[in-house]
N, C-alpha and C positions, 0 to 999 in steps of 0.2 A: 222360641223358634220352633217351627214345625219340623218333625223328624224328616229326614231325607233318605231316599234310596240312593246308594252310592257304590261305585267300584273304585278300587285303589290299585294303581300300578306304579311300581318304582323299580329302578335298576338294582336296588338293594332289598332283597326279600325281607330281611328283618325289619327294615323301615316300613315296608308296605304292611306287614303283619301287625307291627306295633300301632301304626296309625289306624288300621282297621279295628283293632281291639279297643282303642281309645274311643272311636266313634260308636262302636256297639255299646260300650258302657254308658254313653251319653244318650242312648236311645235310638240312634240312627240304624237303618237297615242296610247292612253291608252285604251286597249281593255277590261280591267276589274280590279277592285281593291276590296279587301275584307279582312275579318278576320274570323277565325284565320289563321295562316300561314299554318296549315294543309290543307287548301283549295287550296293551290297553285297548286297541281297536277291537280285537277279538272278544275281550271281556265285555265291552260295551255292546257289541252286536249280539252277543249271546244272552246277556243279562238285562239289557234295556233299562239302565238306571236313569235317575234324574240328573245325577252329577257324576263326573269322572274326575278323580284326583290323579294327576299324572306327574310323577316325580322324576327329575333328572338333574344330574350334577352339571350338565352342560347343554341347556336347551337350545343354545344358538349353534351347536355343532351340526354339521351336515347330516341329514337323515334322521336326526333324533325326533323331530316333530312330525314325521310322516304319519304315525298313528293318529295324531291330532287332526291332520288334514283329512285323513280317511273318515274319522268320526264326524267332522264338520260336513263332509260330503254325503255320507250315508245315514247318519243319525243326527241331523241338525238340531233336534229338540234337546239333545243331551248337552248340558253345560259342562265344559271342561275347565278345570282350574289347574294350572301348572304350579308345581312346587319346585322352586329352583333357588340357586344361590343368589346372594346379594353382596356387593353390588354387581350386577350383570345387566346393564342397560340393553345391550344387544339381545340378551336372552328374553327380556320383557317384550321388546319390540317384535322379535321373531315369534314368540308365543301368540301374541294378539294377531299378527299377520297370518298365522296358520289357522286361526279360528278359535283361540281360547277366549273364554269370557272372564278369566281371572288369573292373577299371578300372585303367589304368596311365597314369602321366603321359607325355605325348607326347615328352618329352626323356629318357626312361628308356633306360639302356644295353640293348643287345641281350640280354644275359644276363637282365636283369629281365623283358624281354618274353617270353623263353623260359620262365622260371619261371611267369609268369602263364598262358601257354598250357597248360603241363603241369597246373597246378592246376585251371584251368577245364575242361579235357578230362576230368579225374578227377571233376568234379562239385563241386569246392570253390569257395568265393568267393575270387577272386584280386584282393585289394586290400590295400594297405599299411595296417596297423592305425592309424597316425596319420591317414591320409586318411579312414578310416572314422569315426574319432572326430570329425574336423572336420565330416563330413557330418551325423552325428547331432546334434552341438552346434548346427549351423546350423538344422536342422529344429526342434529344441526351443526355440531362442532366436534366431529369425530377426532379421536386421538390418533396420533400417528401410528401407522401399522408397524408391527415388529420389524426391526431392521431399517425402517425409514430414517431414523435419526442417524444411524451408522452411515447410511448412504449419503445423507446431507453433509455430515462431517468429512467424509472421504472426499467429497467434491471440492472442499476448501483447500485440500493439501496438494502441494506440488509433489512431483515424483520423488524428489530428494527428501522432502518432509515425511512422505509415506515410508521411505526406506529407514529413516531415523526412528519413526514410531515402532516399526517392526523390531528394530534392535533394542529399543527401550523395553518393549514387552519381553524380549528374550533375556533382559537383565544385563546387557552389555554396558560397561563403563565408557566414559568419553574417549579414552585412548583406544580401546578396542574398536569402538564405533568409528572413530576417525580412520583407523587403519583399514577397516572394511570398506569404507566409503572412498578411500584414497584422498583424504583431505587432512589439513592440519587440525589438531585438537581445538584450536580457537574457532575455526570455521565450523566444526561439529557443534560446539557450544552455541554458536549463533543460530544454526539450524534448529537446535533443541529449543531455544528461547522463542523463536518464531512459531514453532509447532505448539508450544504450551499456550502462547497467546491466542492462536487460532482455535484451540480446543477449549479455551477458557479455564485452564487448569493451572495450579500453582506449583506443581511438582511432577517429576517423572512418574512417581507412584500413582498420583491422581490421573495422569494421562493414561497410564496402563490400565487402571481400573475402568476408566470411561470407555476405552477401546473395547474391552471385553464385555462390559455391560450393554453397550449399544449395538454390538455386532459390527463395529467399525472395521475390525480386522478382516472380515469376510469380503469387504469391498476394496481392499488394498491389493495392488499388483504384487505378486510374489516374485522375489528375485530368482533368477535362473539357478538351477542346481549346479554346484561346482563339479567340473569334470573329474572323473575317477583317475 
């Protein structure tokens, strides 16, 4: 593989410097290395490398890829390879949409980084096929957004079942729950069983854990505060 002129930018200075050192040892000409990743565009504009390695822990986060967009606009001949976490399908898609020519997992061996640099410099897409498949699968069949499952489950519950769930999470026993709801203990038990069936859980403990994990509690009406 022919040696490459490269700049390295990462949000973690030690990572940027370690990668730059590894590339120098292997004969590549590192024109600059620094942190944070937001400096990438300035490094590229000043140093004019063939390749820019841009590391980020969250490439899909808002604003993170702005340097890449700027590089693609002002220095389109420079091939940018994003180093990011895996699996992060949205990060892969966001990187290529912003103008990257490659995406490599940030724990990839140096040989893998070199191969990506060479492919990107040649104008090819430098990304593992499996990672690309994951990215397309995620775009075509997106996972539910955080909180969406909680909202879906909340919509299944009656007002009384929501009140029962809140009391379950608070750790109330059946008698205390019945007294708070103004119903007989047998009626409270009936509400509990209906609630568990709707949530697909086998016990109060499972129902409580599910409510916390999915954010279901955030979608339940809160009982009015007791008068002082």
